[in-house]
N, C-alpha and C positions, 0 to 999 in steps of 0.2 A: 611483565611487558605490557605497556599501554597500547591499545589499538587506536589509530587515528580516527577522528570523526570525519565522516563524509558530509554530514549536515549538522549544523548547530544553530541554535537560536538563543538570543539573550534579550530578556524584557519584551518578548513578542506580545504586542497588544493591538487589538482591533476594536474600534468603536464604530457603532452605527447610530449617529445622532446621540441620543441619551443612553443607548444600551452598550455596555462593555461586553462584547462576545468573546474576547480573549484578553486575559489580564496578566501581564508580566510573566509569560511562560518562558522558562529556560529549558533547553534540551540539547542533547548530544547523541547522535546516532552513529555508533561505530561502523566503520567500513566492514562489509561482509556479514553484517548481522541480519537477523529477521527480527524486527522490532514491532511491538504491538502498541496501538493507541485505542484505548477503551473508555467508555463512559456513557452515562444515560443519553437518550435522545435530547438534542438541544444543548449538549454539553460544550460544543465548540469544535468537535473533531473535524467536520467538513470545512469549517472556517479556517482551521489551521492548515489543512491541505490546500485550500484556496489561497492562502497567504504564501505558501511555499511555491506554488506554481505561478504566482503572479496574477491570478484572477482578481484578487483584492489587494490593494496597497496597504502597507502597514500604517497604523496610527502612530506607533512608537516601537522602538527596539530594532533589532538587526537579525537577519538570517543570512548564514554564510554556507556556501556549497564549496566543498573542497578548499576551505579557508578563503574563498573569495566572497565578498559581500554582494548579495543579489541586488540590493537597492531597488531601482525602478526597472530592472531588466525585464523586457516583455516575455510573455508566456512562451512564444515560439523559440526565443533564444535560450530560455531555461531548458527546453527540450533539447536543443542542439548541444547545450552544455553537458547534458546527461541526466536530466530529470524527466521521468515519464509518469503518467497517472493512468491507472485502469479504473474506470468508473463503475459504480454499482449497477447502473442501468446501461446495458450494452446497446449501442445504436449503429449497428453495421449497415453497409449498403446491402439491402435485402436481396437484390437481384444478382449480386456478384457472388462468386464462389468464395469459399473460406480463404483459398490461396490469394485471390485477387484482393480481398479485404486486407489481409496481412501485408500485401505488397504496398498498399497505401502508406502504412507506417514505415516500411523499408525505403520508400522513395522520398519521404518528407521528414525523416528523422536526422540523425547525425550526418552532417554533410561529408564527413570523411569516410562514410560507408555507402558506396554507390553500387556495390555488387548486389543488385536487388534480388536476383534469383537465389543467391546463396544465403543472404540475410533472411529472406522469407522462409527458406527451407529450415534454417536454424531455429527460427521462432516457432515454426510448426512442430519441429522435433522436440524442443525443450517443453512445450506445452502439451505434448502428446496429441496433437491435432492433425498429424500427417495423413492418417487414414480417412479424414473427413475433408481433405484439401479441395476435392472437386465438387463438393456439395454446395448448394446455394445457402446463403446465410438464413434465408427466411424459413428453411425447413429444419433448423437446428433445435435441439432440446434446450431447456433453461441452463443446464450445466455446460453444454457445449458453447452456448452463446457467451457465457461468463468467461470461458477459457479463450474464446475468440477475442474478447476484449483485452485480456492479458497478453495474447499473442500479438495483437496489433501494437500494444504499448511496447512489448519487448522487441519488436521489429525496428523500433527507433534506436536501438542499441544503447539503452540507458545504463548509467552507473548506479542510479537509484530508482527503484520502482515504488510508487505510492499506490497501494492496492486498497481501494475503497469498498469494503464489505464484499469481498469476492465470494463468500460462502452464503450470502443472504438468500433465503428461499430455496436452497439446495437440499436434496435428500442426503442421507448418510453416505451413500456410495459416491454421489457427486462431490460432496465435501471432502471425502478422502482423496478423490482425484485432484481437487484443487489444492489440498495440502501438499500432495506429492508434486504437483506442478510448481508451487512456490519454492519447495526445497530444491527442485531442479534448477530454477532460476537463480537461487542463491549459490548453488554448486558451480555455476558457470561464472560466478564472480560478481553478480549484481546484488547490491544491498536492497532489502525489502522493508518498507514501513507499512504495516498492515492495520487498517481499521476494521474491526470485526466484533459482532455481538455473539457469535458462537463460541462460548467459553471453552468447550472441549477442543476446538480447533486452535484457539489462541494459546491455551496451555501446552498443547502438544507441539507447537511449531516455534513459538517465540523465545528468543533468548532473554529479552527484557521487555517490560511493558511500562508505558506511561499512561496514567489515569487522569482524566480531566472531568470536572463537574462545574457547570455554570461558569465556564471560561477560566477556571482556576485549576492548576495542577494540585492534585490531592495526594498522589502517591507515584512512586517509580521504583522499580527493582525487578527481580526475577519473578517468573510467574508464581511461584510458591509464596514469595514475600508479599506480592501485591494482592493475591487472592485471599490472603489471610489477614490483610491490613483492616482493622476495624473501620477506618474511614471509608474504604472501598466497599466493604460489606454494607455499611449504612447508606451510602449514596447510590450504590449500583447493584451489587450482587444480592443482598438480602439474606445470604447464607454463606458460611465459610466454604472454602474451596473443597474440603473433603466431602461436603454434602452435595456438590454439583455432580450429576451423573456423568461418568467418564472423565472427570477432571482430576485425576490423580497426578503423581509426579510425572514430569515430561519424559517421553521415551528417549532412550539413548540415540545419539546421532541426530538430534533435533537441528 
């Protein structure tokens, strides 16, 4: 049985004057998946996310969300359609509490979800932030700030979450917490597309991975297939998957 794609792209291309940052990329993100997007710095990962959210216009190609062409749909309408993005650098309102920060997403997200208190609490619960709800954002650890960024995105009630390097700079315990958080989000029915450099986290959580380098797609498949692809090893990893600490076969229940 084939799983429907929640997001797809055909010939996705972005040029900045003489530079082609994204070159004829095709992708299909199955509904309910945790998908990975990896590649070297400058490979085009953030550019692709910016095209999906409407921050950049396409130079060529098409992106479809739930089989609807996004075209020139503005960013805020894409969020209302069900696309949310959690950024690598969290920028909360520092003087507000965690709960109040999450309320911002609940108030300005999906217009069909106006039970702000309930939606806020659901986002706090799924990200395991409820015990920090009354703390001000300025006093949070790096790991908690990263989860707050995810909670605010989830409070908009997305069908697709674009998570931009959620584990960057986190220690091992914080990374495990974030991986569990993303699994919780998928379990509640939200598809996740994840950009991440922590290969242990990527292998442990992702169903499939798309690899880009210099704006070109160089590989796509399961974590095991991708991590042992000679093109990926040459362009990005530098060593086969079995030589990456902690990057063995994915755990059951991923």
